[in-house]
N, C-alpha and C positions, 0 to 999 in steps of 0.2 A: 157746736165745732166738735169735730171728730179726730181720731189719730190713728194713721194708719202703721201698724207695728211692721210690715212687709220691708225689709233692708233696715229695721232699726240699727241703732248703736246707744247701747242700754247700758247705764250705769246702776248695778244693783248694790244694795247693802245688805248685810247679814246673810249673804249668799252660801255660806258653807252648809247649811243644812236647810230644814224647814220649809218655809214658804219662800225664802231667798233662793235656794237650789232649784226650787219647782220652777219659777219664776225664768230661772238658766234654762233648765231643760225644755220648756214650752217655747220659749223665744228662740231656742237655738237653730231649728229647723228654717227661719224664716229670716233671723237675724242678720245683719254684717259684721256686727264685732259687739263684744261683751266687755265691760270692765267689772269685775267682781271683786268686792271686798269682805274680809271676814278676818277672826281671830284666828284662825287655825289654817296653816298651810296645807298641811296633809288633808284635810277636808276640803279645801280648795281646789287642790290638784284633782281629788276624785270626782268634783261636780266638773271641772274642765273637760276630763277624759270622755265623760258621759255624754258631754255635749259636742266634743268632735267626733264622736263616734255617729251622732244624728247629723252633724254637717261638717265635714273635713276640710272644708274652706272658712271655717268660721275663726273671724280673728278673736283671739282672750286674752284680756291682760287680767293680772292678778295683784292684788294688793293687800296685805295682811297689817292688822292693826285695831286699836280700839278707837272706834270714831266717837267714843262719849269723852275722849278726853281732846285737847287742843293738839298735842302731838299726834294722836292718832288721825285726827282729820287732816293736819298738815300733811302728814305723809301720803295721805291719798289725793291731795289736792297737788303736790308737788308731783305725783306719778302721772295725773291728769296731763300737767303741764310738759313733762319731759317726754313722755309717749305720744303727745299730740293728740289724744284721745278729744273728740268733741261730741258728747253725747246728745243725742235730740229725745232720749227716754231716760229719765231718772226714777228708780224705784226706791223708796226709803222704806225698805221692809226691815231693818235692824230695831230690835226692842227687847225689853226684859220686864218682869215682873217679879212681886216678892209676896210669899204667902204669909199671912200673920197680920198683927196689929202694928199700928205705927208706933205706940210705945214699947213694944218688945222689939223694935225693929234695928238692925245695925245702922247708924249715921251715915256709914259709907254706901250701903246699898239705897238707902231712899236716897242719896246723891246721884247715884250711877244709874237708877231709873229715872230722876229727873234730866241729867246730862244725855243720856242715850235717846229716850224717847221723846223729849223736845228741843233740847238745843242742838243734838246733832243733827235732827232731822231740818230745823230751821236755817242752821248755819251752812250745812250743806248744800240747801236749796239754792239759799242766796248766793253763795259762791259759784254755783253751776250756772246759775240763769245767764250771768254775761256770755258763756262760752258754749250755751244750749242751741244748737241748729234749729231753725222754723222750717216747718211746724213742729213743735215738740209736744211731749207729753210727760206727766208727772202722776205715779202712783204712791199715795202715801196710806200704810198700812196702820189703821187704826182699830178699835175692835168694838164688837157689841157692848163690852162693859162701858165704853165711852156715853151710853145712855143712862148709865145707872151710879149713884154712890155707891162703893161697894165697900163694907166693912171687911175686915181682913185684906182687902187689895185695894186700900183707900188711895195711894199714890198712884199705882198703874193705872185704875179708873180715870184718876183726874188728870195723867197727863195724856190717855188717850182722848179725854174730853178736848183737851186743848188741839190735839192732832186734827179732829173733826172740824173743830171750829176754824182754826188756821187754814186748813186745806179748802172749806168752802168759801171763805174769804179771798183766799189765794187764786181760787177759780174765778171769780169775778175780775181780780186785778190784772190777770195774766190773758184773759179772753183777748182783749185786742193785740197782744203779741203773737197770736198763733198758739199758745201753749194751752193744752187741754190738762186739765188737774181732775183725779179721780181719786176719792177718798173710799178706802174699803175696810168695812167693820165685820169682820170673822167673828164668829162664836167660837166655842170650843175645836179645836183643830189639833190632831196628833201630831205634833213636832216635840222638838227639845225644851218647849216652852216651861212644861211643868218640872224638868228636871232642875234648871237654872233657878227656877220659884220657889221650889221647896228648900226649907230653912235645914242647916245642919242637923237641929235637934227632932227634925221630920216634921215638924209644923205645918199643916197642910191648908186648903180651904175646903169649905164645904161644896162638894160637889154635884149635889142633887138636883136631878132634872137635865143635866148636862147631855145624856144621852140622846136627847131628844132633838139638841140643836147641834151636836157633832157632825161634820163633814169632813171628808178627807181634804189634803192639801192640793190636790190635783183639781179639784172641782172648785174649790176657793180662787185659785191662781186662775184658772179656765175663766170663771164669770168676771174676774178682775181685768182681764185683758180684753174681754169682748165688752165689758163697760166702759172701758178707754176708748176700745175703738167706735163705741155709740155715743160719745162724749156725756156720758152720764157722771154726774157729780160725787154721788155717794152710794155707795154699793153695800147692802146687806146680803151676803151671801148664802144662798141655802132657803128653801122655802121656811122652815121654823125659824130661823134667825130673822127673815123678813118680818114673819109674824110677830115674833116675841119684840123687835125693837120698836114697831107700832104700840105694843101694850105699854111697855115702859115709858115711852115719850108721852102718851097720852092718860097713863094713870095719875089720878089726884096725888100731889106730892105728900099730903097727909097719909093717904093710905099706902103710900109706896115706902114712908117711913116705918109704918107699924109692921109692913110684912117684913123689911131689911132687918128691924129688932128682933123678931122672931125667929128668923133664920140665923141670926147671927148667935142668939142666946142660944139655940140647939146646937149650932156648931161648937159652941164654948163647952157645951156639959163634957 
């Protein structure tokens, strides 16, 4: 089953920067309408201006709020209702990480990761399904990290493993309803992610080897949209990420844990 993005009506979360903003820009020339959510109105306005420059006829709705909270999700759903916006494409892009161990983390940030990466994604999907036009499409942004248990990013990696598993099950459930689901698992990508994941004390994560996997947001989004159009359920964008994902998934877990211990010990020195 495939999805045609021509004349789509797309709801994009986390659209104020990074991959979310890039999805808006790449869809703008062919979309009929966009509904963009994010926490920063000025950034959303800037993305809106870029999209209108690409397609002056495009209808664009903006909604600010933190969808990790019940209040923020409620505001999005209320705005969808009052504006009469009926999406046929949902892009669950909003997400966050936290560099450092669970023991040294702030409880609030642990909760925020789980609420945004998992709860918001599931509940927004659930709320949008009854109003989604058919044929429809859903893109869920996971991560290459979903293939690994990651010391110093344990909650983030686990939450993205949830997203991947949820997406693959959802793809089967929604196929009879003519809704295509694509899960996108990018590797390191230059966005604002690292700025929000880094802790105030400067604690970071081991970035060794990331240069081999890094691709620009434009490539991630282009491959993601092509995968949706082709009906591909799970995508690892970029040659290096595709190779790494196969290695991580087939590596014996005993050996994987040995490598992870060494990497974590090295980063802790």
